[in-house]
N, C-alpha and C positions, 0 to 999 in steps of 0.2 A: 504493499500500500504506500501511496504517497500522501503525506500529511502537510497541511499548512500550519506552521508553528505559530503564526500570528493569530489564526482563528480557531485552531485546534480541530479543524475539520478535515475529513478525508477528501483529497483532490482526485485520486485515481486509485483503482484497484487493478494491479498488474496481474492478469491471468494468463498462463501459458505453460509454465514449468509443470512437469508431471511428478516431481518429488521435491524434497526440502531444498531451500535456497540457502547456500553456504556463504555467499559473498555478494556484496552490492557496492558499486561506486558510481559517481557521477562525473561526466566529462567536465573539463575546466571551463568550457563555454556554457555549461548548464543546459545543454540541449538534449542530452541523452543520459539514461540510466543504464548501466551494464550489470547483469546479474549472472551469477554462476551457481549451478545446481547439482545435486546428486543425480539428476537424470542425464548427466554427462554433457550437458549443453550450456552455452552462454547465450543470453538474449539481450538484445539491444532495444531499448524502449525510447519512444519520444516523450520527453519529460512534460512537454505542453499538452499533448493530446492523451498521453497514457497508452497509446497504441504500440504494439510490438512492430519494429521495423525489420529485424532479421534475427535469425537463430544461427549460431556458429556451432558447427559440429565437427568433431575430430578427436576428442579425448576418448579413451576406452574405459574410463571410470570417472567417479565423482569429480566435479570442479570445485576446488576448495577455496580458490583466491582469484580475484580479478583486480586489474589496475589499468588505467588509461594514461597514455603519455600526455604531458602537459599541453602539447599541440592538438590533442584530440584526434590524432590520425591513427593510433594503434591501440589495440587492447592486448594485454598480457594476461595469460591465465596459467594457473598452477593446479595440478591434478593429483589425485590419489594414484594415478598411473605412473607417477614419478617424473612426469614430463612438464615442461613449460612450453607454451605455444604463443607465438606472436601473430596477431591477426590484423589485417587492414580494416579499420572501423568503417570506412566508406564503402568497401566492396563486400566486406564479410569473408574475404578469402584468407585462408591460412598462409602465412608468409614463411614460417620456419617453426621447427620443433627443436627445443633445447633438451639435450640429454646429458646427464651427469650425476643427478641425485640418485641415491640408493634407496630412497623411500619416498613416501607421499610428500608432495610439495604443498605446504599448508599456507605459505605467504609469499606475495610478490609485491614489489614496489618499483617505480621508475624514477630515476634521478630528474632533478628539475630541468636539466638541459637535454633530456630525452636521449642520453648517450648510453646509459646502463640500466640494466635490470638487476635488482637484488632479490634473491629468493631464499626462503627459509624452509627447512625440510624435517621430516621425521627422522632422517639420518643424522640429525644433530649438527648439520653444517649450514652455513650461510654461503651462498655463492654469488659472485658478481659476474655478470654477462655483458658482452658488447651487444647493444640492441640491434645495430645495423648488420653485424656479422653473425651473430648467434654464438660466438666463441666465448668459452668460459675464460675469464681473466684472473680470477682469484677465488680460493676457497678459504673461508674463515672457520677455524676449528676451535674447540674448547668448551662448547656447551655440553652439558651432561644429560640433556633430554630434548625431546622434540621441540622445534621452534614453530611457534603458531602466528607470529606477527613480525614484520620488519618495518622500519620507518627510516627514511633517509632524509638528510638535511642538505641544504646548499653548501 
């Protein structure tokens, strides 16, 4: 559901996923909502109308995390299938799959200049990826349990 915080009223009910929704984000231009679900899909919704614009399909398991680049051109998703996918938000096409985590990808974030993806996993690592090439640039180790969220600053 989309709520108006000023009035406390429901603006839209977004109906389309067939299972639990695990992650939601809004594009920086506030035009779209992006949601990831246990139904293995990502849905892109028009924030003004509440209508579904497209469904992104390609993960083989639950989508646990979604992020949108600051320029609102790409969606990044992390999944229980241990992959990260980069999608073109305008076309809905999958651009690349990032492989490297040994467990569920629970968190994804994109740096402010849209150059890097940061991911956190059940494998207890944080990885830094080049958004344009999909190459893993760094693995941060030292956590003693699964990572469920990551935040990046400028």
